[in-house]
PyMOL Python script that loads the backbone (N, CA, C, O; Angstrom):
from pymol import cmd

cmd.read_pdbstr("""\
ATOM      1  N   MET A   1     200.831  91.576 130.523  1.00  0.00           N
ATOM      2  CA  MET A   1     201.769  91.836 131.141  1.00  0.00           C
ATOM      3  C   MET A   1     202.206  91.154 132.280  1.00  0.00           C
ATOM      4  O   MET A   1     201.167  90.697 132.758  1.00  0.00           O
ATOM      5  N   ASP A   2     203.139  90.820 132.991  1.00  0.00           N
ATOM      6  CA  ASP A   2     203.557  90.248 133.469  1.00  0.00           C
ATOM      7  C   ASP A   2     203.718  89.672 135.211  1.00  0.00           C
ATOM      8  O   ASP A   2     204.694  89.535 135.949  1.00  0.00           O
ATOM      9  N   PHE A   3     202.508  89.482 135.353  1.00  0.00           N
ATOM     10  CA  PHE A   3     202.477  89.373 136.799  1.00  0.00           C
ATOM     11  C   PHE A   3     203.627  88.504 137.690  1.00  0.00           C
ATOM     12  O   PHE A   3     203.852  88.740 138.877  1.00  0.00           O
ATOM     13  N   GLU A   4     204.145  87.712 137.093  1.00  0.00           N
ATOM     14  CA  GLU A   4     205.068  86.688 137.658  1.00  0.00           C
ATOM     15  C   GLU A   4     206.069  87.207 138.877  1.00  0.00           C
ATOM     16  O   GLU A   4     206.741  86.504 139.632  1.00  0.00           O
ATOM     17  N   SER A   5     205.975  88.488 138.839  1.00  0.00           N
ATOM     18  CA  SER A   5     206.852  89.223 139.811  1.00  0.00           C
ATOM     19  C   SER A   5     205.617  89.248 141.510  1.00  0.00           C
ATOM     20  O   SER A   5     205.900  88.724 142.586  1.00  0.00           O
ATOM     21  N   VAL A   6     204.632  89.837 141.256  1.00  0.00           N
ATOM     22  CA  VAL A   6     203.563  89.538 142.558  1.00  0.00           C
ATOM     23  C   VAL A   6     203.702  88.241 143.126  1.00  0.00           C
ATOM     24  O   VAL A   6     203.776  87.113 142.638  1.00  0.00           O
ATOM     25  N   ARG A   7     203.719  88.693 144.279  1.00  0.00           N
ATOM     26  CA  ARG A   7     203.403  87.938 145.196  1.00  0.00           C
ATOM     27  C   ARG A   7     203.234  88.311 146.800  1.00  0.00           C
ATOM     28  O   ARG A   7     203.416  89.400 147.343  1.00  0.00           O
ATOM     29  N   ASN A   8     202.824  87.048 147.381  1.00  0.00           N
ATOM     30  CA  ASN A   8     202.115  87.229 149.150  1.00  0.00           C
ATOM     31  C   ASN A   8     203.523  87.027 149.841  1.00  0.00           C
ATOM     32  O   ASN A   8     204.340  86.107 149.867  1.00  0.00           O
ATOM     33  N   HIS A   9     203.386  89.246 150.798  1.00  0.00           N
ATOM     34  CA  HIS A   9     204.464  89.061 151.875  1.00  0.00           C
ATOM     35  C   HIS A   9     204.157  89.663 153.227  1.00  0.00           C
ATOM     36  O   HIS A   9     203.354  90.518 153.600  1.00  0.00           O
ATOM     37  N   PRO A  10     205.081  88.917 153.842  1.00  0.00           N
ATOM     38  CA  PRO A  10     205.927  88.543 153.574  1.00  0.00           C
ATOM     39  C   PRO A  10     206.246  86.784 154.124  1.00  0.00           C
ATOM     40  O   PRO A  10     206.926  86.216 154.978  1.00  0.00           O
ATOM     41  N   ARG A  11     205.020  86.318 152.734  1.00  0.00           N
ATOM     42  CA  ARG A  11     205.146  84.483 153.125  1.00  0.00           C
ATOM     43  C   ARG A  11     205.728  83.946 153.080  1.00  0.00           C
ATOM     44  O   ARG A  11     205.255  82.813 153.160  1.00  0.00           O
ATOM     45  N   ASN A  12     206.947  83.956 152.954  1.00  0.00           N
ATOM     46  CA  ASN A  12     207.998  82.562 153.155  1.00  0.00           C
ATOM     47  C   ASN A  12     208.990  83.503 155.624  1.00  0.00           C
ATOM     48  O   ASN A  12     209.635  83.023 156.556  1.00  0.00           O
ATOM     49  N   HIS A  13     208.267  85.070 155.217  1.00  0.00           N
ATOM     50  CA  HIS A  13     208.533  85.299 156.941  1.00  0.00           C
ATOM     51  C   HIS A  13     206.784  84.724 157.556  1.00  0.00           C
ATOM     52  O   HIS A  13     206.494  84.011 158.517  1.00  0.00           O
ATOM     53  N   GLN A  14     206.388  85.028 157.091  1.00  0.00           N
ATOM     54  CA  GLN A  14     205.055  83.607 158.101  1.00  0.00           C
ATOM     55  C   GLN A  14     204.953  82.845 157.828  1.00  0.00           C
ATOM     56  O   GLN A  14     204.478  81.837 158.351  1.00  0.00           O
ATOM     57  N   GLU A  15     205.255  82.991 157.146  1.00  0.00           N
ATOM     58  CA  GLU A  15     205.120  80.435 156.991  1.00  0.00           C
ATOM     59  C   GLU A  15     205.971  80.270 158.300  1.00  0.00           C
ATOM     60  O   GLU A  15     205.639  79.804 159.390  1.00  0.00           O
ATOM     61  N   THR A  16     207.576  80.968 157.724  1.00  0.00           N
ATOM     62  CA  THR A  16     208.997  81.059 158.730  1.00  0.00           C
ATOM     63  C   THR A  16     208.281  80.898 160.745  1.00  0.00           C
ATOM     64  O   THR A  16     208.552  80.109 161.651  1.00  0.00           O
ATOM     65  N   LEU A  17     207.544  81.829 160.667  1.00  0.00           N
ATOM     66  CA  LEU A  17     207.153  82.540 161.621  1.00  0.00           C
ATOM     67  C   LEU A  17     205.687  80.878 162.755  1.00  0.00           C
ATOM     68  O   LEU A  17     205.614  80.306 163.842  1.00  0.00           O
ATOM     69  N   VAL A  18     204.968  80.940 161.459  1.00  0.00           N
ATOM     70  CA  VAL A  18     203.980  79.986 161.311  1.00  0.00           C
ATOM     71  C   VAL A  18     204.705  78.637 161.740  1.00  0.00           C
ATOM     72  O   VAL A  18     204.575  78.019 162.797  1.00  0.00           O
ATOM     73  N   PHE A  19     205.773  78.245 160.268  1.00  0.00           N
ATOM     74  CA  PHE A  19     205.945  76.830 161.546  1.00  0.00           C
ATOM     75  C   PHE A  19     206.723  76.627 162.999  1.00  0.00           C
ATOM     76  O   PHE A  19     206.515  76.025 164.053  1.00  0.00           O
ATOM     77  N   ASP A  20     207.732  77.480 162.436  1.00  0.00           N
ATOM     78  CA  ASP A  20     208.742  77.729 164.111  1.00  0.00           C
ATOM     79  C   ASP A  20     206.867  77.466 165.310  1.00  0.00           C
ATOM     80  O   ASP A  20     206.473  76.400 165.782  1.00  0.00           O
ATOM     81  N   ARG A  21     206.300  78.608 165.407  1.00  0.00           N
ATOM     82  CA  ARG A  21     205.867  78.722 166.561  1.00  0.00           C
ATOM     83  C   ARG A  21     205.013  76.653 166.212  1.00  0.00           C
ATOM     84  O   ARG A  21     205.508  75.673 166.769  1.00  0.00           O
ATOM     85  N   VAL A  22     204.136  76.577 165.520  1.00  0.00           N
ATOM     86  CA  VAL A  22     203.536  75.388 165.512  1.00  0.00           C
ATOM     87  C   VAL A  22     204.276  74.149 166.553  1.00  0.00           C
ATOM     88  O   VAL A  22     203.788  73.390 167.389  1.00  0.00           O
ATOM     89  N   THR A  23     205.933  74.400 165.962  1.00  0.00           N
ATOM     90  CA  THR A  23     207.055  73.119 165.901  1.00  0.00           C
ATOM     91  C   THR A  23     207.165  73.661 167.822  1.00  0.00           C
ATOM     92  O   THR A  23     207.521  72.748 168.566  1.00  0.00           O
ATOM     93  N   GLN A  24     206.886  74.974 168.471  1.00  0.00           N
ATOM     94  CA  GLN A  24     207.705  75.204 169.568  1.00  0.00           C
ATOM     95  C   GLN A  24     206.111  74.398 170.338  1.00  0.00           C
ATOM     96  O   GLN A  24     206.194  73.233 170.726  1.00  0.00           O
ATOM     97  N   LEU A  25     205.012  75.031 170.446  1.00  0.00           N
ATOM     98  CA  LEU A  25     203.981  74.721 171.128  1.00  0.00           C
ATOM     99  C   LEU A  25     203.635  72.797 170.661  1.00  0.00           C
ATOM    100  O   LEU A  25     203.154  72.258 171.658  1.00  0.00           O
ATOM    101  N   ALA A  26     203.725  72.146 169.895  1.00  0.00           N
ATOM    102  CA  ALA A  26     203.305  71.108 170.210  1.00  0.00           C
ATOM    103  C   ALA A  26     203.147  70.234 170.726  1.00  0.00           C
ATOM    104  O   ALA A  26     202.237  69.405 170.713  1.00  0.00           O
ATOM    105  N   PRO A  27     204.768  70.400 171.676  1.00  0.00           N
ATOM    106  CA  PRO A  27     204.331  69.382 172.437  1.00  0.00           C
ATOM    107  C   PRO A  27     203.296  69.733 173.697  1.00  0.00           C
ATOM    108  O   PRO A  27     203.377  68.992 174.677  1.00  0.00           O
ATOM    109  N   ASN A  28     202.244  70.915 173.727  1.00  0.00           N
ATOM    110  CA  ASN A  28     202.108  71.487 174.594  1.00  0.00           C
ATOM    111  C   ASN A  28     200.007  70.567 174.065  1.00  0.00           C
ATOM    112  O   ASN A  28     198.926  70.260 174.567  1.00  0.00           O
ATOM    113  N   TYR A  29     200.563  70.580 173.126  1.00  0.00           N
ATOM    114  CA  TYR A  29     198.562  68.942 172.168  1.00  0.00           C
ATOM    115  C   TYR A  29     199.158  67.919 172.144  1.00  0.00           C
ATOM    116  O   TYR A  29     199.621  67.751 171.016  1.00  0.00           O
ATOM    117  N   PRO A  30     199.546  66.637 173.221  1.00  0.00           N
ATOM    118  CA  PRO A  30     199.672  65.765 172.500  1.00  0.00           C
ATOM    119  C   PRO A  30     199.313  64.889 171.576  1.00  0.00           C
ATOM    120  O   PRO A  30     199.828  64.088 170.797  1.00  0.00           O
ATOM    121  N   SER A  31     198.499  65.197 171.827  1.00  0.00           N
ATOM    122  CA  SER A  31     197.053  64.990 170.736  1.00  0.00           C
ATOM    123  C   SER A  31     197.885  64.338 169.596  1.00  0.00           C
ATOM    124  O   SER A  31     198.235  63.284 169.065  1.00  0.00           O
ATOM    125  N   LEU A  32     197.964  65.781 169.587  1.00  0.00           N
ATOM    126  CA  LEU A  32     198.563  66.090 168.145  1.00  0.00           C
ATOM    127  C   LEU A  32     200.182  66.461 167.807  1.00  0.00           C
ATOM    128  O   LEU A  32     200.621  66.551 166.661  1.00  0.00           O
ATOM    129  N   ALA A  33     200.958  66.652 169.009  1.00  0.00           N
ATOM    130  CA  ALA A  33     202.108  66.158 168.613  1.00  0.00           C
ATOM    131  C   ALA A  33     202.687  65.152 167.627  1.00  0.00           C
ATOM    132  O   ALA A  33     203.562  65.227 166.764  1.00  0.00           O
ATOM    133  N   GLN A  34     202.030  64.359 167.985  1.00  0.00           N
ATOM    134  CA  GLN A  34     202.955  63.149 167.044  1.00  0.00           C
ATOM    135  C   GLN A  34     202.801  62.916 165.674  1.00  0.00           C
ATOM    136  O   GLN A  34     203.490  62.209 164.938  1.00  0.00           O
ATOM    137  N   ASN A  35     201.467  63.833 165.328  1.00  0.00           N
ATOM    138  CA  ASN A  35     201.119  63.447 164.118  1.00  0.00           C
ATOM    139  C   ASN A  35     201.389  64.524 163.060  1.00  0.00           C
ATOM    140  O   ASN A  35     200.938  65.652 163.259  1.00  0.00           O
ATOM    141  N   GLU A  36     201.993  64.296 162.103  1.00  0.00           N
ATOM    142  CA  GLU A  36     202.596  64.849 161.463  1.00  0.00           C
ATOM    143  C   GLU A  36     201.646  66.210 160.077  1.00  0.00           C
ATOM    144  O   GLU A  36     201.898  67.369 159.749  1.00  0.00           O
ATOM    145  N   ASP A  37     200.156  64.820 159.514  1.00  0.00           N
ATOM    146  CA  ASP A  37     199.586  65.563 159.490  1.00  0.00           C
ATOM    147  C   ASP A  37     198.266  66.962 160.062  1.00  0.00           C
ATOM    148  O   ASP A  37     197.783  67.867 159.381  1.00  0.00           O
ATOM    149  N   MET A  38     198.063  66.670 161.300  1.00  0.00           N
ATOM    150  CA  MET A  38     197.686  67.310 162.015  1.00  0.00           C
ATOM    151  C   MET A  38     197.874  68.822 162.071  1.00  0.00           C
ATOM    152  O   MET A  38     196.963  69.642 161.957  1.00  0.00           O
ATOM    153  N   LEU A  39     199.399  69.140 162.292  1.00  0.00           N
ATOM    154  CA  LEU A  39     200.662  70.087 162.971  1.00  0.00           C
ATOM    155  C   LEU A  39     200.163  70.771 161.562  1.00  0.00           C
ATOM    156  O   LEU A  39     199.393  71.732 161.579  1.00  0.00           O
ATOM    157  N   VAL A  40     200.645  70.218 160.381  1.00  0.00           N
ATOM    158  CA  VAL A  40     200.535  70.699 158.874  1.00  0.00           C
ATOM    159  C   VAL A  40     198.820  71.401 158.751  1.00  0.00           C
ATOM    160  O   VAL A  40     198.413  72.303 158.019  1.00  0.00           O
ATOM    161  N   ASP A  41     198.145  70.639 159.697  1.00  0.00           N
ATOM    162  CA  ASP A  41     196.672  71.207 158.957  1.00  0.00           C
ATOM    163  C   ASP A  41     196.824  72.173 159.838  1.00  0.00           C
ATOM    164  O   ASP A  41     196.237  73.174 159.427  1.00  0.00           O
ATOM    165  N   VAL A  42     197.610  72.446 161.402  1.00  0.00           N
ATOM    166  CA  VAL A  42     197.438  73.450 162.350  1.00  0.00           C
ATOM    167  C   VAL A  42     197.968  74.914 161.187  1.00  0.00           C
ATOM    168  O   VAL A  42     197.263  75.888 160.921  1.00  0.00           O
ATOM    169  N   ALA A  43     199.074  74.704 160.788  1.00  0.00           N
ATOM    170  CA  ALA A  43     200.678  75.369 160.161  1.00  0.00           C
ATOM    171  C   ALA A  43     199.127  76.249 159.391  1.00  0.00           C
ATOM    172  O   ALA A  43     198.569  77.338 159.520  1.00  0.00           O
ATOM    173  N   CYS A  44     198.943  75.028 158.602  1.00  0.00           N
ATOM    174  CA  CYS A  44     197.756  76.061 157.193  1.00  0.00           C
ATOM    175  C   CYS A  44     196.695  76.881 157.468  1.00  0.00           C
ATOM    176  O   CYS A  44     196.490  77.938 156.873  1.00  0.00           O
ATOM    177  N   LEU A  45     195.616  76.183 158.852  1.00  0.00           N
ATOM    178  CA  LEU A  45     194.478  76.945 159.741  1.00  0.00           C
ATOM    179  C   LEU A  45     194.707  78.645 159.714  1.00  0.00           C
ATOM    180  O   LEU A  45     194.265  79.738 159.360  1.00  0.00           O
ATOM    181  N   ALA A  46     196.229  77.578 160.684  1.00  0.00           N
ATOM    182  CA  ALA A  46     197.132  79.794 161.139  1.00  0.00           C
ATOM    183  C   ALA A  46     197.546  80.652 160.117  1.00  0.00           C
ATOM    184  O   ALA A  46     197.656  81.818 160.495  1.00  0.00           O
ATOM    185  N   LEU A  47     197.704  80.529 159.413  1.00  0.00           N
ATOM    186  CA  LEU A  47     198.549  81.226 157.944  1.00  0.00           C
ATOM    187  C   LEU A  47     196.764  82.236 156.969  1.00  0.00           C
ATOM    188  O   LEU A  47     196.589  83.286 156.352  1.00  0.00           O
ATOM    189  N   ASN A  48     195.848  80.982 157.441  1.00  0.00           N
ATOM    190  CA  ASN A  48     195.385  81.195 156.769  1.00  0.00           C
ATOM    191  C   ASN A  48     194.356  82.121 157.453  1.00  0.00           C
ATOM    192  O   ASN A  48     193.265  82.470 157.004  1.00  0.00           O
ATOM    193  N   MET A  49     194.836  82.396 158.446  1.00  0.00           N
ATOM    194  CA  MET A  49     194.152  84.031 159.652  1.00  0.00           C
ATOM    195  C   MET A  49     194.685  84.845 159.157  1.00  0.00           C
ATOM    196  O   MET A  49     194.113  85.887 159.475  1.00  0.00           O
ATOM    197  N   LEU A  50     195.805  85.115 158.277  1.00  0.00           N
ATOM    198  CA  LEU A  50     197.210  85.601 158.897  1.00  0.00           C
ATOM    199  C   LEU A  50     196.284  86.897 157.052  1.00  0.00           C
ATOM    200  O   LEU A  50     195.188  86.611 156.568  1.00  0.00           O
ATOM    201  N   LYS A  51     196.850  87.665 156.721  1.00  0.00           N
ATOM    202  CA  LYS A  51     196.300  88.907 156.418  1.00  0.00           C
ATOM    203  C   LYS A  51     197.161  88.817 155.009  1.00  0.00           C
ATOM    204  O   LYS A  51     198.058  89.601 155.316  1.00  0.00           O
ATOM    205  N   PRO A  52     197.404  88.496 154.012  1.00  0.00           N
ATOM    206  CA  PRO A  52     198.252  88.306 152.438  1.00  0.00           C
ATOM    207  C   PRO A  52     198.521  90.238 153.022  1.00  0.00           C
ATOM    208  O   PRO A  52     197.708  90.914 153.651  1.00  0.00           O
ATOM    209  N   ARG A  53     200.326  90.794 152.380  1.00  0.00           N
ATOM    210  CA  ARG A  53     200.339  91.419 152.130  1.00  0.00           C
ATOM    211  C   ARG A  53     201.379  91.297 150.678  1.00  0.00           C
ATOM    212  O   ARG A  53     202.402  90.627 150.821  1.00  0.00           O
ATOM    213  N   TYR A  54     201.164  91.821 149.549  1.00  0.00           N
ATOM    214  CA  TYR A  54     201.566  91.841 147.782  1.00  0.00           C
ATOM    215  C   TYR A  54     202.244  92.687 148.135  1.00  0.00           C
ATOM    216  O   TYR A  54     202.053  93.670 148.851  1.00  0.00           O
ATOM    217  N   ILE A  55     203.199  92.244 147.541  1.00  0.00           N
ATOM    218  CA  ILE A  55     204.378  93.394 147.211  1.00  0.00           C
ATOM    219  C   ILE A  55     205.314  92.567 145.653  1.00  0.00           C
ATOM    220  O   ILE A  55     205.278  91.385 145.309  1.00  0.00           O
ATOM    221  N   ARG A  56     205.863  93.413 145.184  1.00  0.00           N
ATOM    222  CA  ARG A  56     207.257  92.547 144.047  1.00  0.00           C
ATOM    223  C   ARG A  56     208.261  92.729 144.136  1.00  0.00           C
ATOM    224  O   ARG A  56     208.467  92.836 142.927  1.00  0.00           O
ATOM    225  N   HIS A  57     209.268  92.891 144.596  1.00  0.00           N
ATOM    226  CA  HIS A  57     210.321  92.805 145.457  1.00  0.00           C
ATOM    227  C   HIS A  57     210.500  92.817 147.469  1.00  0.00           C
ATOM    228  O   HIS A  57     210.031  93.490 148.387  1.00  0.00           O
ATOM    229  N   SER A  58     211.250  91.894 147.362  1.00  0.00           N
ATOM    230  CA  SER A  58     210.903  91.512 149.126  1.00  0.00           C
ATOM    231  C   SER A  58     211.949  92.640 150.489  1.00  0.00           C
ATOM    232  O   SER A  58     212.182  92.780 151.690  1.00  0.00           O
ATOM    233  N   ILE A  59     212.228  93.150 149.170  1.00  0.00           N
ATOM    234  CA  ILE A  59     213.701  93.631 149.639  1.00  0.00           C
ATOM    235  C   ILE A  59     212.450  95.259 150.196  1.00  0.00           C
ATOM    236  O   ILE A  59     212.642  96.207 150.957  1.00  0.00           O
ATOM    237  N   ASP A  60     211.486  94.921 149.500  1.00  0.00           N
ATOM    238  CA  ASP A  60     210.931  96.333 150.033  1.00  0.00           C
ATOM    239  C   ASP A  60     209.580  96.133 150.939  1.00  0.00           C
ATOM    240  O   ASP A  60     208.936  97.050 151.450  1.00  0.00           O
ATOM    241  N   ALA A  61     209.318  94.852 151.018  1.00  0.00           N
ATOM    242  CA  ALA A  61     208.729  94.854 152.625  1.00  0.00           C
ATOM    243  C   ALA A  61     209.443  94.806 154.107  1.00  0.00           C
ATOM    244  O   ALA A  61     209.033  95.298 155.159  1.00  0.00           O
ATOM    245  N   MET A  62     210.839  93.933 153.813  1.00  0.00           N
ATOM    246  CA  MET A  62     211.807  93.827 154.857  1.00  0.00           C
ATOM    247  C   MET A  62     212.418  95.235 155.428  1.00  0.00           C
ATOM    248  O   MET A  62     212.972  95.472 156.501  1.00  0.00           O
ATOM    249  N   ALA A  63     212.160  95.951 154.485  1.00  0.00           N
ATOM    250  CA  ALA A  63     212.868  97.641 154.578  1.00  0.00           C
ATOM    251  C   ALA A  63     212.493  98.884 154.818  1.00  0.00           C
ATOM    252  O   ALA A  63     212.937 100.029 154.903  1.00  0.00           O
ATOM    253  N   HIS A  64     210.739  97.762 154.964  1.00  0.00           N
ATOM    254  CA  HIS A  64     209.922  98.678 155.883  1.00  0.00           C
ATOM    255  C   HIS A  64     208.772  98.707 156.783  1.00  0.00           C
ATOM    256  O   HIS A  64     207.796  99.451 156.887  1.00  0.00           O
ATOM    257  N   ILE A  65     209.113  97.852 157.292  1.00  0.00           N
ATOM    258  CA  ILE A  65     209.299  97.590 158.409  1.00  0.00           C
ATOM    259  C   ILE A  65     209.942  97.606 160.002  1.00  0.00           C
ATOM    260  O   ILE A  65     211.055  97.314 160.439  1.00  0.00           O
ATOM    261  N   SER A  66     208.475  98.173 160.751  1.00  0.00           N
ATOM    262  CA  SER A  66     208.803  98.627 162.031  1.00  0.00           C
ATOM    263  C   SER A  66     209.571  98.020 162.900  1.00  0.00           C
ATOM    264  O   SER A  66     208.746  97.287 163.445  1.00  0.00           O
ATOM    265  N   ASN A  67     210.478  97.831 163.364  1.00  0.00           N
ATOM    266  CA  ASN A  67     210.424  97.227 164.715  1.00  0.00           C
ATOM    267  C   ASN A  67     208.872  96.421 165.915  1.00  0.00           C
ATOM    268  O   ASN A  67     208.538  95.324 166.362  1.00  0.00           O
ATOM    269  N   ALA A  68     208.327  98.086 165.940  1.00  0.00           N
ATOM    270  CA  ALA A  68     207.267  97.920 166.530  1.00  0.00           C
ATOM    271  C   ALA A  68     205.596  96.779 165.702  1.00  0.00           C
ATOM    272  O   ALA A  68     204.612  96.299 166.264  1.00  0.00           O
ATOM    273  N   GLU A  69     206.081  96.769 164.080  1.00  0.00           N
ATOM    274  CA  GLU A  69     205.307  95.875 164.100  1.00  0.00           C
ATOM    275  C   GLU A  69     205.896  94.384 163.099  1.00  0.00           C
ATOM    276  O   GLU A  69     205.276  93.551 162.438  1.00  0.00           O
ATOM    277  N   ARG A  70     207.173  94.553 163.355  1.00  0.00           N
ATOM    278  CA  ARG A  70     207.215  93.217 164.268  1.00  0.00           C
ATOM    279  C   ARG A  70     206.661  91.859 165.237  1.00  0.00           C
ATOM    280  O   ARG A  70     206.123  90.760 165.101  1.00  0.00           O
ATOM    281  N   ALA A  71     207.127  92.648 166.148  1.00  0.00           N
ATOM    282  CA  ALA A  71     206.298  92.937 167.206  1.00  0.00           C
ATOM    283  C   ALA A  71     205.137  92.327 166.851  1.00  0.00           C
ATOM    284  O   ALA A  71     204.741  91.198 166.562  1.00  0.00           O
ATOM    285  N   GLN A  72     204.773  93.290 166.950  1.00  0.00           N
ATOM    286  CA  GLN A  72     203.063  93.206 166.050  1.00  0.00           C
ATOM    287  C   GLN A  72     202.595  91.755 165.269  1.00  0.00           C
ATOM    288  O   GLN A  72     201.576  91.072 165.376  1.00  0.00           O
ATOM    289  N   GLU A  73     203.885  91.606 164.393  1.00  0.00           N
ATOM    290  CA  GLU A  73     203.727  89.969 163.714  1.00  0.00           C
ATOM    291  C   GLU A  73     203.533  89.001 164.151  1.00  0.00           C
ATOM    292  O   GLU A  73     202.788  88.084 163.805  1.00  0.00           O
ATOM    293  N   ALA A  74     204.404  89.162 165.214  1.00  0.00           N
ATOM    294  CA  ALA A  74     204.525  88.139 165.622  1.00  0.00           C
ATOM    295  C   ALA A  74     203.279  87.502 167.094  1.00  0.00           C
ATOM    296  O   ALA A  74     203.022  86.519 167.789  1.00  0.00           O
ATOM    297  N   ALA A  75     203.027  88.384 166.928  1.00  0.00           N
ATOM    298  CA  ALA A  75     201.652  88.150 168.035  1.00  0.00           C
ATOM    299  C   ALA A  75     200.917  87.764 167.480  1.00  0.00           C
ATOM    300  O   ALA A  75     200.542  86.642 167.821  1.00  0.00           O
ATOM    301  N   VAL A  76     200.145  88.493 166.127  1.00  0.00           N
ATOM    302  CA  VAL A  76     198.811  87.766 165.298  1.00  0.00           C
ATOM    303  C   VAL A  76     199.206  87.024 165.670  1.00  0.00           C
ATOM    304  O   VAL A  76     198.873  86.616 166.783  1.00  0.00           O
ATOM    305  N   VAL A  77     200.586  86.168 164.579  1.00  0.00           N
ATOM    306  CA  VAL A  77     201.060  85.007 164.250  1.00  0.00           C
ATOM    307  C   VAL A  77     200.507  83.939 165.588  1.00  0.00           C
ATOM    308  O   VAL A  77     199.642  83.088 165.383  1.00  0.00           O
ATOM    309  N   GLU A  78     201.033  84.103 166.703  1.00  0.00           N
ATOM    310  CA  GLU A  78     200.675  83.765 168.209  1.00  0.00           C
ATOM    311  C   GLU A  78     199.851  83.396 168.082  1.00  0.00           C
ATOM    312  O   GLU A  78     199.750  82.182 167.902  1.00  0.00           O
ATOM    313  N   VAL A  79     198.278  84.582 168.105  1.00  0.00           N
ATOM    314  CA  VAL A  79     197.155  84.336 168.477  1.00  0.00           C
ATOM    315  C   VAL A  79     196.106  82.812 167.202  1.00  0.00           C
ATOM    316  O   VAL A  79     195.304  81.900 167.403  1.00  0.00           O
ATOM    317  N   ALA A  80     196.806  83.399 166.039  1.00  0.00           N
ATOM    318  CA  ALA A  80     196.265  82.241 165.402  1.00  0.00           C
ATOM    319  C   ALA A  80     196.866  80.992 165.109  1.00  0.00           C
ATOM    320  O   ALA A  80     196.080  80.144 164.687  1.00  0.00           O
ATOM    321  N   VAL A  81     198.478  80.535 165.262  1.00  0.00           N
ATOM    322  CA  VAL A  81     198.837  79.303 165.899  1.00  0.00           C
ATOM    323  C   VAL A  81     198.063  79.305 166.346  1.00  0.00           C
ATOM    324  O   VAL A  81     197.101  79.309 165.578  1.00  0.00           O
ATOM    325  N   LEU A  82     197.621  79.304 168.148  1.00  0.00           N
ATOM    326  CA  LEU A  82     196.766  79.084 169.561  1.00  0.00           C
ATOM    327  C   LEU A  82     195.674  78.863 168.611  1.00  0.00           C
ATOM    328  O   LEU A  82     195.136  77.756 168.653  1.00  0.00           O
ATOM    329  N   GLU A  83     195.194  79.837 167.648  1.00  0.00           N
ATOM    330  CA  GLU A  83     193.058  79.135 167.383  1.00  0.00           C
ATOM    331  C   GLU A  83     193.520  78.042 166.743  1.00  0.00           C
ATOM    332  O   GLU A  83     192.845  77.055 167.032  1.00  0.00           O
ATOM    333  N   ALA A  84     194.491  77.796 165.910  1.00  0.00           N
ATOM    334  CA  ALA A  84     194.964  76.893 164.495  1.00  0.00           C
ATOM    335  C   ALA A  84     194.755  75.419 165.633  1.00  0.00           C
ATOM    336  O   ALA A  84     193.869  74.566 165.676  1.00  0.00           O
ATOM    337  N   PHE A  85     195.771  75.583 166.305  1.00  0.00           N
ATOM    338  CA  PHE A  85     195.753  74.445 167.752  1.00  0.00           C
ATOM    339  C   PHE A  85     194.486  74.293 167.633  1.00  0.00           C
ATOM    340  O   PHE A  85     194.073  73.511 166.776  1.00  0.00           O
ATOM    341  N   LYS A  86     193.249  75.263 168.762  1.00  0.00           N
ATOM    342  CA  LYS A  86     192.086  74.812 169.767  1.00  0.00           C
ATOM    343  C   LYS A  86     191.474  73.614 168.377  1.00  0.00           C
ATOM    344  O   LYS A  86     191.303  72.395 168.376  1.00  0.00           O
ATOM    345  N   LEU A  87     191.248  74.882 167.116  1.00  0.00           N
ATOM    346  CA  LEU A  87     190.580  73.698 165.680  1.00  0.00           C
ATOM    347  C   LEU A  87     190.687  72.456 166.026  1.00  0.00           C
ATOM    348  O   LEU A  87     189.964  71.641 166.600  1.00  0.00           O
ATOM    349  N   VAL A  88     192.200  72.463 165.360  1.00  0.00           N
ATOM    350  CA  VAL A  88     192.001  70.554 165.459  1.00  0.00           C
ATOM    351  C   VAL A  88     192.393  70.284 165.983  1.00  0.00           C
ATOM    352  O   VAL A  88     193.125  69.436 165.473  1.00  0.00           O
ATOM    353  N   GLN A  89     192.584  70.361 167.140  1.00  0.00           N
ATOM    354  CA  GLN A  89     192.209  69.857 168.515  1.00  0.00           C
ATOM    355  C   GLN A  89     190.677  69.274 169.374  1.00  0.00           C
ATOM    356  O   GLN A  89     190.175  68.384 170.061  1.00  0.00           O
ATOM    357  N   SER A  90     190.524  70.233 168.870  1.00  0.00           N
ATOM    358  CA  SER A  90     188.367  70.176 168.822  1.00  0.00           C
ATOM    359  C   SER A  90     188.027  69.464 167.856  1.00  0.00           C
ATOM    360  O   SER A  90     186.842  69.438 167.524  1.00  0.00           O
ATOM    361  N   GLY A  91     189.158  68.587 167.056  1.00  0.00           N
ATOM    362  CA  GLY A  91     187.755  67.968 165.734  1.00  0.00           C
ATOM    363  C   GLY A  91     186.870  68.438 164.839  1.00  0.00           C
ATOM    364  O   GLY A  91     186.352  67.743 163.964  1.00  0.00           O
ATOM    365  N   ARG A  92     186.633  69.801 165.046  1.00  0.00           N
ATOM    366  CA  ARG A  92     185.902  70.743 164.765  1.00  0.00           C
ATOM    367  C   ARG A  92     186.364  70.507 162.844  1.00  0.00           C
ATOM    368  O   ARG A  92     185.524  70.525 161.944  1.00  0.00           O
ATOM    369  N   ARG A  93     187.670  70.332 162.671  1.00  0.00           N
ATOM    370  CA  ARG A  93     188.608  70.831 161.664  1.00  0.00           C
ATOM    371  C   ARG A  93     188.530  69.152 160.750  1.00  0.00           C
ATOM    372  O   ARG A  93     188.548  69.134 159.519  1.00  0.00           O
ATOM    373  N   LYS A  94     188.444  67.830 161.597  1.00  0.00           N
ATOM    374  CA  LYS A  94     188.313  66.871 161.102  1.00  0.00           C
ATOM    375  C   LYS A  94     187.258  66.749 160.615  1.00  0.00           C
ATOM    376  O   LYS A  94     187.244  66.225 159.501  1.00  0.00           O
ATOM    377  N   ASP A  95     185.956  67.167 161.220  1.00  0.00           N
ATOM    378  CA  ASP A  95     184.347  67.040 161.033  1.00  0.00           C
ATOM    379  C   ASP A  95     184.209  68.220 159.012  1.00  0.00           C
ATOM    380  O   ASP A  95     183.621  68.063 157.942  1.00  0.00           O
ATOM    381  N   SER A  96     184.748  68.802 159.357  1.00  0.00           N
ATOM    382  CA  SER A  96     184.561  70.329 158.366  1.00  0.00           C
ATOM    383  C   SER A  96     184.909  69.441 157.446  1.00  0.00           C
ATOM    384  O   SER A  96     184.276  69.810 156.457  1.00  0.00           O
ATOM    385  N   ARG A  97     185.597  68.382 157.115  1.00  0.00           N
ATOM    386  CA  ARG A  97     185.969  67.723 155.765  1.00  0.00           C
ATOM    387  C   ARG A  97     185.276  66.804 155.145  1.00  0.00           C
ATOM    388  O   ARG A  97     185.673  66.352 154.071  1.00  0.00           O
TER     389      ARG A  97
END
""", "prot")
cmd.dss("prot")
cmd.show_as("cartoon", "prot")
cmd.util.cbc("prot")
cmd.orient("prot")
């Protein structure tokens, strides 16, 4: 069996949303904004908070997502990114390593 076509989607879409939001919000967190490693930690934590959706073909996912679902996904990403910033800024992430 060939499982190579199965992947987490919208992985690229979720990653893009998270990376863009981390970049946009970074100036609000001056203690983290200049530390690329910390911002990458924020992105990883946020992505780990998001629910994966597995598909075989990217056209399947994008063709079946309504504008309301896109807006909801953006809201979920916003919450995940803000929570990730709080975790990293508080040092809880550093202490758990």
